[in-house]
PyMOL commands that place a pseudoatom at each C-alpha (Angstrom):
pseudoatom trace, name=CA, resn=MET, resi=1, chain=A, elem=C, hetatm=0, pos=[22.199, 24.017, 2.165]
pseudoatom trace, name=CA, resn=PRO, resi=2, chain=A, elem=C, hetatm=0, pos=[22.957, 21.157, 3.983]
pseudoatom trace, name=CA, resn=ALA, resi=3, chain=A, elem=C, hetatm=0, pos=[20.925, 18.067, 3.417]
pseudoatom trace, name=CA, resn=MET, resi=4, chain=A, elem=C, hetatm=0, pos=[17.929, 17.372, 5.899]
pseudoatom trace, name=CA, resn=SER, resi=5, chain=A, elem=C, hetatm=0, pos=[17.420, 14.279, 7.797]
pseudoatom trace, name=CA, resn=LEU, resi=6, chain=A, elem=C, hetatm=0, pos=[14.197, 12.605, 8.237]
pseudoatom trace, name=CA, resn=TRP, resi=7, chain=A, elem=C, hetatm=0, pos=[14.890, 12.961, 12.184]
pseudoatom trace, name=CA, resn=ASP, resi=8, chain=A, elem=C, hetatm=0, pos=[15.088, 16.442, 11.952]
pseudoatom trace, name=CA, resn=VAL, resi=9, chain=A, elem=C, hetatm=0, pos=[11.368, 17.079, 10.792]
pseudoatom trace, name=CA, resn=PRO, resi=10, chain=A, elem=C, hetatm=0, pos=[8.763, 17.130, 13.763]
pseudoatom trace, name=CA, resn=PRO, resi=11, chain=A, elem=C, hetatm=0, pos=[6.294, 13.948, 13.491]
pseudoatom trace, name=CA, resn=MET, resi=12, chain=A, elem=C, hetatm=0, pos=[3.173, 14.824, 11.442]
pseudoatom trace, name=CA, resn=ASP, resi=13, chain=A, elem=C, hetatm=0, pos=[-0.229, 12.877, 11.656]
pseudoatom trace, name=CA, resn=ILE, resi=14, chain=A, elem=C, hetatm=0, pos=[-1.218, 12.684, 7.746]
pseudoatom trace, name=CA, resn=ARG, resi=15, chain=A, elem=C, hetatm=0, pos=[-4.187, 10.341, 8.108]
pseudoatom trace, name=CA, resn=PRO, resi=16, chain=A, elem=C, hetatm=0, pos=[-6.627, 13.051, 7.732]
pseudoatom trace, name=CA, resn=HIS, resi=17, chain=A, elem=C, hetatm=0, pos=[-5.163, 13.719, 4.205]
pseudoatom trace, name=CA, resn=LEU, resi=18, chain=A, elem=C, hetatm=0, pos=[-5.189, 10.178, 3.376]
pseudoatom trace, name=CA, resn=ARG, resi=19, chain=A, elem=C, hetatm=0, pos=[-9.105, 9.441, 3.407]
pseudoatom trace, name=CA, resn=ALA, resi=20, chain=A, elem=C, hetatm=0, pos=[-9.862, 11.054, 0.158]
pseudoatom trace, name=CA, resn=GLU, resi=21, chain=A, elem=C, hetatm=0, pos=[-7.258, 8.806, -1.244]
pseudoatom trace, name=CA, resn=ARG, resi=22, chain=A, elem=C, hetatm=0, pos=[-8.945, 5.619, -0.037]
pseudoatom trace, name=CA, resn=VAL, resi=23, chain=A, elem=C, hetatm=0, pos=[-12.299, 6.787, -0.618]
pseudoatom trace, name=CA, resn=ALA, resi=24, chain=A, elem=C, hetatm=0, pos=[-11.165, 7.275, -4.265]
pseudoatom trace, name=CA, resn=LEU, resi=25, chain=A, elem=C, hetatm=0, pos=[-9.612, 3.988, -4.390]
pseudoatom trace, name=CA, resn=LEU, resi=26, chain=A, elem=C, hetatm=0, pos=[-12.728, 2.493, -2.963]
pseudoatom trace, name=CA, resn=GLU, resi=27, chain=A, elem=C, hetatm=0, pos=[-14.871, 3.786, -5.445]
pseudoatom trace, name=CA, resn=LEU, resi=28, chain=A, elem=C, hetatm=0, pos=[-12.607, 2.818, -8.322]
pseudoatom trace, name=CA, resn=LEU, resi=29, chain=A, elem=C, hetatm=0, pos=[-12.673, -0.733, -7.086]
pseudoatom trace, name=CA, resn=GLU, resi=30, chain=A, elem=C, hetatm=0, pos=[-16.304, -0.743, -6.749]
pseudoatom trace, name=CA, resn=GLY, resi=31, chain=A, elem=C, hetatm=0, pos=[-16.476, 0.342, -10.085]
pseudoatom trace, name=CA, resn=LEU, resi=32, chain=A, elem=C, hetatm=0, pos=[-14.564, -2.631, -11.681]
pseudoatom trace, name=CA, resn=ALA, resi=33, chain=A, elem=C, hetatm=0, pos=[-15.951, -5.320, -13.897]
pseudoatom trace, name=CA, resn=PRO, resi=34, chain=A, elem=C, hetatm=0, pos=[-15.513, -8.910, -12.695]
pseudoatom trace, name=CA, resn=ASP, resi=35, chain=A, elem=C, hetatm=0, pos=[-13.039, -9.615, -15.323]
pseudoatom trace, name=CA, resn=GLN, resi=36, chain=A, elem=C, hetatm=0, pos=[-11.294, -6.472, -14.635]
pseudoatom trace, name=CA, resn=TRP, resi=37, chain=A, elem=C, hetatm=0, pos=[-10.229, -7.872, -11.438]
pseudoatom trace, name=CA, resn=ASN, resi=38, chain=A, elem=C, hetatm=0, pos=[-8.159, -10.636, -12.860]
pseudoatom trace, name=CA, resn=ALA, resi=39, chain=A, elem=C, hetatm=0, pos=[-6.533, -8.061, -15.387]
pseudoatom trace, name=CA, resn=PRO, resi=40, chain=A, elem=C, hetatm=0, pos=[-2.476, -7.912, -15.124]
pseudoatom trace, name=CA, resn=THR, resi=41, chain=A, elem=C, hetatm=0, pos=[-0.738, -5.003, -13.621]
pseudoatom trace, name=CA, resn=VAL, resi=42, chain=A, elem=C, hetatm=0, pos=[2.838, -3.710, -14.292]
pseudoatom trace, name=CA, resn=CYS, resi=43, chain=A, elem=C, hetatm=0, pos=[3.820, -6.199, -11.402]
pseudoatom trace, name=CA, resn=PRO, resi=44, chain=A, elem=C, hetatm=0, pos=[4.668, -9.113, -12.874]
pseudoatom trace, name=CA, resn=GLY, resi=45, chain=A, elem=C, hetatm=0, pos=[2.383, -12.005, -11.629]
pseudoatom trace, name=CA, resn=TRP, resi=46, chain=A, elem=C, hetatm=0, pos=[0.158, -9.676, -10.071]
pseudoatom trace, name=CA, resn=SER, resi=47, chain=A, elem=C, hetatm=0, pos=[-3.540, -9.199, -11.106]
pseudoatom trace, name=CA, resn=VAL, resi=48, chain=A, elem=C, hetatm=0, pos=[-5.785, -5.904, -10.276]
pseudoatom trace, name=CA, resn=LYS, resi=49, chain=A, elem=C, hetatm=0, pos=[-7.191, -8.197, -7.564]
pseudoatom trace, name=CA, resn=ASP, resi=50, chain=A, elem=C, hetatm=0, pos=[-3.859, -9.077, -5.910]
pseudoatom trace, name=CA, resn=VAL, resi=51, chain=A, elem=C, hetatm=0, pos=[-3.019, -5.388, -5.521]
pseudoatom trace, name=CA, resn=ALA, resi=52, chain=A, elem=C, hetatm=0, pos=[-6.273, -4.642, -4.101]
pseudoatom trace, name=CA, resn=LEU, resi=53, chain=A, elem=C, hetatm=0, pos=[-5.764, -7.057, -1.602]
pseudoatom trace, name=CA, resn=HIS, resi=54, chain=A, elem=C, hetatm=0, pos=[-2.486, -6.239, -0.758]
pseudoatom trace, name=CA, resn=LEU, resi=55, chain=A, elem=C, hetatm=0, pos=[-3.643, -2.690, -0.028]
pseudoatom trace, name=CA, resn=VAL, resi=56, chain=A, elem=C, hetatm=0, pos=[-6.578, -3.845, 2.054]
pseudoatom trace, name=CA, resn=ASP, resi=57, chain=A, elem=C, hetatm=0, pos=[-4.201, -6.233, 3.950]
pseudoatom trace, name=CA, resn=ASP, resi=58, chain=A, elem=C, hetatm=0, pos=[-1.922, -3.567, 4.741]
pseudoatom trace, name=CA, resn=ASP, resi=59, chain=A, elem=C, hetatm=0, pos=[-4.489, -1.199, 6.289]
pseudoatom trace, name=CA, resn=LEU, resi=60, chain=A, elem=C, hetatm=0, pos=[-6.248, -4.382, 8.177]
pseudoatom trace, name=CA, resn=GLY, resi=61, chain=A, elem=C, hetatm=0, pos=[-2.720, -5.383, 9.283]
pseudoatom trace, name=CA, resn=TRP, resi=62, chain=A, elem=C, hetatm=0, pos=[-2.029, -1.933, 10.736]
pseudoatom trace, name=CA, resn=LEU, resi=63, chain=A, elem=C, hetatm=0, pos=[-5.308, -1.843, 12.485]
pseudoatom trace, name=CA, resn=SER, resi=64, chain=A, elem=C, hetatm=0, pos=[-4.971, -5.085, 13.927]
pseudoatom trace, name=CA, resn=ARG, resi=65, chain=A, elem=C, hetatm=0, pos=[-1.441, -4.816, 15.079]
pseudoatom trace, name=CA, resn=GLY, resi=66, chain=A, elem=C, hetatm=0, pos=[-2.540, -1.396, 16.714]
pseudoatom trace, name=CA, resn=ARG, resi=67, chain=A, elem=C, hetatm=0, pos=[-5.171, -3.154, 18.479]
pseudoatom trace, name=CA, resn=ASP, resi=68, chain=A, elem=C, hetatm=0, pos=[-3.086, -5.757, 19.699]
pseudoatom trace, name=CA, resn=GLN, resi=69, chain=A, elem=C, hetatm=0, pos=[-0.344, -3.297, 20.488]
pseudoatom trace, name=CA, resn=ASP, resi=70, chain=A, elem=C, hetatm=0, pos=[1.948, -5.703, 18.162]
pseudoatom trace, name=CA, resn=LEU, resi=71, chain=A, elem=C, hetatm=0, pos=[5.029, -3.468, 17.708]
pseudoatom trace, name=CA, resn=SER, resi=72, chain=A, elem=C, hetatm=0, pos=[7.110, -5.886, 15.656]
pseudoatom trace, name=CA, resn=GLY, resi=73, chain=A, elem=C, hetatm=0, pos=[6.364, -4.175, 12.254]
pseudoatom trace, name=CA, resn=LEU, resi=74, chain=A, elem=C, hetatm=0, pos=[6.101, -6.200, 9.285]
pseudoatom trace, name=CA, resn=LEU, resi=75, chain=A, elem=C, hetatm=0, pos=[5.826, -9.889, 9.300]
pseudoatom trace, name=CA, resn=ALA, resi=76, chain=A, elem=C, hetatm=0, pos=[8.020, -12.471, 7.493]
pseudoatom trace, name=CA, resn=GLY, resi=77, chain=A, elem=C, hetatm=0, pos=[6.439, -13.071, 3.997]
pseudoatom trace, name=CA, resn=THR, resi=78, chain=A, elem=C, hetatm=0, pos=[4.638, -10.432, 3.329]
pseudoatom trace, name=CA, resn=PRO, resi=79, chain=A, elem=C, hetatm=0, pos=[4.504, -8.911, -0.255]
pseudoatom trace, name=CA, resn=THR, resi=80, chain=A, elem=C, hetatm=0, pos=[6.863, -5.911, 0.773]
pseudoatom trace, name=CA, resn=THR, resi=81, chain=A, elem=C, hetatm=0, pos=[9.424, -8.620, 2.018]
pseudoatom trace, name=CA, resn=GLY, resi=82, chain=A, elem=C, hetatm=0, pos=[10.521, -10.578, -0.603]
pseudoatom trace, name=CA, resn=SER, resi=83, chain=A, elem=C, hetatm=0, pos=[8.360, -10.480, -3.667]
pseudoatom trace, name=CA, resn=SER, resi=84, chain=A, elem=C, hetatm=0, pos=[8.226, -8.504, -6.906]
pseudoatom trace, name=CA, resn=TRP, resi=85, chain=A, elem=C, hetatm=0, pos=[6.009, -5.746, -5.121]
pseudoatom trace, name=CA, resn=PRO, resi=86, chain=A, elem=C, hetatm=0, pos=[9.021, -3.526, -4.711]
pseudoatom trace, name=CA, resn=ARG, resi=87, chain=A, elem=C, hetatm=0, pos=[10.616, -4.163, -7.814]
pseudoatom trace, name=CA, resn=CYS, resi=88, chain=A, elem=C, hetatm=0, pos=[7.576, -2.847, -9.689]
pseudoatom trace, name=CA, resn=MET, resi=89, chain=A, elem=C, hetatm=0, pos=[6.916, 0.239, -8.050]
pseudoatom trace, name=CA, resn=PRO, resi=90, chain=A, elem=C, hetatm=0, pos=[9.336, 2.617, -9.717]
pseudoatom trace, name=CA, resn=ARG, resi=91, chain=A, elem=C, hetatm=0, pos=[7.244, 1.745, -12.703]
pseudoatom trace, name=CA, resn=THR, resi=92, chain=A, elem=C, hetatm=0, pos=[4.133, 2.705, -11.213]
pseudoatom trace, name=CA, resn=THR, resi=93, chain=A, elem=C, hetatm=0, pos=[5.260, 6.044, -10.144]
pseudoatom trace, name=CA, resn=ALA, resi=94, chain=A, elem=C, hetatm=0, pos=[7.323, 7.062, -12.914]
pseudoatom trace, name=CA, resn=GLY, resi=95, chain=A, elem=C, hetatm=0, pos=[5.742, 9.918, -15.076]
for i in range(1, 95): cmd.bond("trace and resi %d" % i, "trace and resi %d" % (i + 1))
show_as sticks, trace
zoom trace
């Protein structure tokens, strides 16, 4: 069977499926004690608060870029363009 290209798959709006994930994330964050926000994560130099802010910033960025019709994509200096964030991701998803 030949490999399937991403471009062979029709677009699919997955936003409705993400709602439960975001609700669970917010419930988890609401339950954190003050000292837990400063706890380290598997990402070197990133606290729980840093990761949470990264996730919220990403959401707000997509919303504002959509509102402003900014199609430029990621802005220089964001955590996904030059920090330790991408290097730590395999460790967070490995079984």
